TORVOTI-468191 format. One record per residue: z, y negated, x of N, C-alpha, C in turn; residue in one letter; chain. Coordinates in nm, 4 decimals. Example, Ala and Ser with C-alpha at 12.3 -4.5 7.8 and 13.67 -1.06 7.14 Angstrom:
<recs>
((0.7800,0.5690,1.3190),(0.7800,0.4500,1.2300),(0.7800,0.3300,1.3200),"A","A"),
((0.7080,0.2250,1.2850),(0.7140,0.1060,1.3670),(0.7870,-0.0030,1.2900),"S","A"),
</recs>
This chain:
<recs>
((2.1534,1.8911,-1.9686),(2.1789,1.8775,-1.8282),(2.3176,1.9299,-1.7895),"X","A"),
((2.4048,1.9301,-1.8861),(2.5395,1.9775,-1.8602),(2.5528,2.1249,-1.8959),"X","A"),
((2.4442,2.1984,-1.8891),(2.4478,2.3403,-1.9229),(2.5240,2.4198,-1.8175),"X","A"),
((2.5788,2.5285,-1.8628),(2.6463,2.6194,-1.7717),(2.5406,2.7026,-1.6992),"X","A"),
((2.5450,2.7057,-1.5666),(2.4501,2.7831,-1.4882),(2.4933,2.9290,-1.4851),"X","A"),
((2.4016,3.0170,-1.5192),(2.4308,3.1600,-1.5201),(2.4002,3.2170,-1.3816),"X","A"),
((2.5038,3.2594,-1.3095),(2.4888,3.3090,-1.1730),(2.4598,3.4581,-1.1669),"X","A"),
((2.4725,3.5284,-1.2784),(2.4545,3.6732,-1.2747),(2.3170,3.7156,-1.2233),"X","A"),
((2.2052,3.6546,-1.2649),(2.0754,3.6959,-1.2104),(2.0621,3.6712,-1.0595),"X","A"),
((2.1227,3.5651,-1.0107),(2.1177,3.5364,-0.8668),(2.1968,3.6401,-0.7889),"X","A"),
((2.3146,3.6719,-0.8376),(2.3990,3.7723,-0.7717),(2.3314,3.9095,-0.7759),"X","A"),
((2.2732,3.9437,-0.8895),(2.2047,4.0730,-0.9014),(2.0846,4.0793,-0.8075),"X","A"),
((2.0084,3.9711,-0.7975),(1.8925,3.9694,-0.7074),(1.9363,3.9846,-0.5620),"X","A"),
((2.0423,3.9156,-0.5231),(2.0929,3.9291,-0.3861),(2.1443,4.0705,-0.3589),"X","A"),
((2.2141,4.1277,-0.4551),(2.2647,4.2640,-0.4387),(2.1501,4.3633,-0.4207),"X","A"),
((2.0482,4.3535,-0.5057),(1.9368,4.4470,-0.4964),(1.8529,4.4227,-0.3706),"X","A"),
((1.8437,4.2985,-0.3257),(1.7723,4.2708,-0.2010),(1.8448,4.3345,-0.0828),"X","A"),
((1.9759,4.3192,-0.0780),(2.0546,4.3795,0.0303),(2.0501,4.5315,0.0218),"X","A"),
((2.0615,4.5850,-0.0987),(2.0525,4.7295,-0.1164),(1.9159,4.7822,-0.0709),"X","A"),
((1.8101,4.7117,-0.1051),(1.6766,4.7524,-0.0638),(1.6598,4.7510,0.0866),"X","A"),
((1.7142,4.6473,0.1528),(1.7057,4.6404,0.2987),(1.7832,4.7534,0.3655),"X","A"),
((1.8981,4.7859,0.3110),(1.9786,4.8946,0.3684),(1.9071,5.0288,0.3517),"X","A"),
((1.8541,5.0540,0.2326),(1.7824,5.1797,0.2095),(1.6577,5.1873,0.2966),"X","A"),
((1.5863,5.0748,0.3104),(1.4673,5.0716,0.3965),(1.5048,5.1010,0.5416),"X","A"),
((1.6101,5.0390,0.5900),(1.6520,5.0611,0.7286),(1.6931,5.2061,0.7516),"X","A"),
((1.7675,5.2629,0.6584),(1.8080,5.4031,0.6720),(1.6874,5.4964,0.6704),"X","A"),
((1.5935,5.4713,0.5817),(1.4736,5.5555,0.5761),(1.3921,5.5428,0.7042),"X","A"),
((1.3840,5.4213,0.7574),(1.3067,5.4025,0.8799),(1.3743,5.4696,0.9995),"X","A"),
((1.5066,5.4664,1.0039),(1.5791,5.5353,1.1114),(1.5576,5.6864,1.1004),"X","A"),
((1.5570,5.7383,0.9789),(1.5325,5.8817,0.9595),(1.3925,5.9189,1.0071),"X","A"),
((1.2934,5.8374,0.9737),(1.1563,5.8634,1.0197),(1.1506,5.8581,1.1720),"X","A"),
((1.2195,5.7620,1.2313),(1.2204,5.7496,1.3780),(1.2842,5.8713,1.4426),"X","A"),
((1.3898,5.9242,1.3827),(1.4574,6.0417,1.4397),(1.3772,6.1706,1.4206),"X","A"),
((1.2965,6.1774,1.3150),(1.2195,6.2983,1.2883),(1.0960,6.3120,1.3772),"X","A"),
((1.0513,6.2023,1.4361),(0.9340,6.2105,1.5234),(0.9743,6.2714,1.6576),"X","A"),
((0.8841,6.3457,1.7190),(0.9198,6.4147,1.8441),(0.9237,6.3231,1.9666),"X","A"),
((0.8888,6.1981,1.9533),(0.8889,6.1055,2.0667),(0.9533,5.9743,2.0227),"X","A"),
((0.9849,5.8893,2.1184),(1.0493,5.7616,2.0894),(0.9431,5.6615,2.0459),"X","A"),
((0.9491,5.6189,1.9198),(0.8452,5.5326,1.8628),(0.8310,5.4007,1.9366),"X","A"),
((0.9431,5.3326,1.9607),(0.9329,5.1991,2.0192),(0.8848,5.2043,2.1634),"X","A"),
((0.9210,5.3076,2.2383),(0.8704,5.3209,2.3758),(0.7200,5.3405,2.3743),"X","A"),
((0.6716,5.4246,2.2844),(0.5274,5.4490,2.2740),(0.4522,5.3231,2.2336),"X","A"),
((0.5074,5.2483,2.1395),(0.4365,5.1298,2.0894),(0.4416,5.0150,2.1899),"X","A"),
((0.5583,4.9866,2.2442),(0.5737,4.8686,2.3296),(0.5340,4.8967,2.4739),"X","A"),
((0.5879,5.0016,2.5328),(0.5605,5.0285,2.6744),(0.4217,5.0857,2.6971),"X","A"),
((0.3815,5.1823,2.6146),(0.2534,5.2490,2.6347),(0.1391,5.1827,2.5589),"X","A"),
((0.1688,5.0786,2.4784),(0.0678,5.0033,2.4025),(-0.0165,5.0951,2.3129),"X","A"),
((0.0488,5.1845,2.2414),(-0.0189,5.2793,2.1537),(-0.0472,5.2125,2.0194),"X","A"),
((-0.1687,5.1598,2.0040),(-0.2056,5.0847,1.8845),(-0.2149,5.1769,1.7628),"X","A"),
((-0.2667,5.2950,1.7815),(-0.2794,5.3885,1.6696),(-0.1421,5.4234,1.6119),"X","A"),
((-0.0458,5.4471,1.6978),(0.0894,5.4765,1.6509),(0.1498,5.3549,1.5812),"X","A"),
((0.1236,5.2356,1.6306),(0.1735,5.1144,1.5658),(0.1167,5.0998,1.4249),"X","A"),
((-0.0093,5.1343,1.4062),(-0.0703,5.1289,1.2733),(-0.0053,5.2315,1.1814),"X","A"),
((0.0191,5.3511,1.2312),(0.0844,5.4552,1.1515),(0.2265,5.4144,1.1144),"X","A"),
((0.3022,5.3614,1.2093),(0.4393,5.3189,1.1821),(0.4402,5.2038,1.0816),"X","A"),
((0.3471,5.1115,1.0934),(0.3364,5.0031,0.9960),(0.3035,5.0549,0.8574),"X","A"),
((0.2156,5.1527,0.8506),(0.1816,5.2132,0.7211),(0.3007,5.2855,0.6601),"X","A"),
((0.3759,5.3539,0.7417),(0.4966,5.4216,0.6931),(0.5973,5.3181,0.6430),"X","A"),
((0.6120,5.2082,0.7156),(0.7050,5.1031,0.6733),(0.6636,5.0435,0.5395),"X","A"),
((0.5346,5.0188,0.5204),(0.4865,4.9659,0.3928),(0.5090,5.0679,0.2814),"X","A"),
((0.4827,5.1943,0.3091),(0.5053,5.2989,0.2091),(0.6515,5.3096,0.1693),"X","A"),
((0.7415,5.3040,0.2669),(0.8841,5.3087,0.2360),(0.9242,5.1865,0.1546),"X","A"),
((0.8718,5.0702,0.1908),(0.9054,4.9478,0.1192),(0.8577,4.9540,-0.0270),"X","A"),
((0.7398,5.0088,-0.0485),(0.6890,5.0213,-0.1859),(0.7762,5.1169,-0.2676),"X","A"),
((0.8152,5.2280,-0.2071),(0.9004,5.3246,-0.2773),(1.0377,5.2636,-0.3087),"X","A"),
((1.0972,5.1941,-0.2129),(1.2273,5.1315,-0.2350),(1.2174,5.0241,-0.3427),"X","A"),
((1.1126,4.9416,-0.3381),(1.0959,4.8359,-0.4374),(1.0763,4.8936,-0.5773),"X","A"),
((0.9976,4.9999,-0.5864),(0.9746,5.0604,-0.7185),(1.1006,5.1267,-0.7719),"X","A"),
((1.1798,5.1877,-0.6857),(1.3006,5.2544,-0.7341),(1.4083,5.1545,-0.7745),"X","A"),
((1.4136,5.0404,-0.7093),(1.5134,4.9392,-0.7451),(1.4689,4.8587,-0.8661),"X","A"),
((1.3406,4.8387,-0.8781),(1.2894,4.7576,-0.9887),(1.3125,4.8296,-1.1197),"X","A"),
</recs>
């Protein structure tokens, strides 16, 4: 019960989680800038469900790539 707690795995997990979120956000901003129209205006104002599905799929794809590269 009086064991020394090893904090290195916790710190490493937090670092990689933050790194993954930053890389995901940067990739998503790049995708948003590369599209010829404003994504959020199309999705929210114009209620474009098809575009929302595509953007969600892109987000999942980016998340899988980021998770695999960090893992």
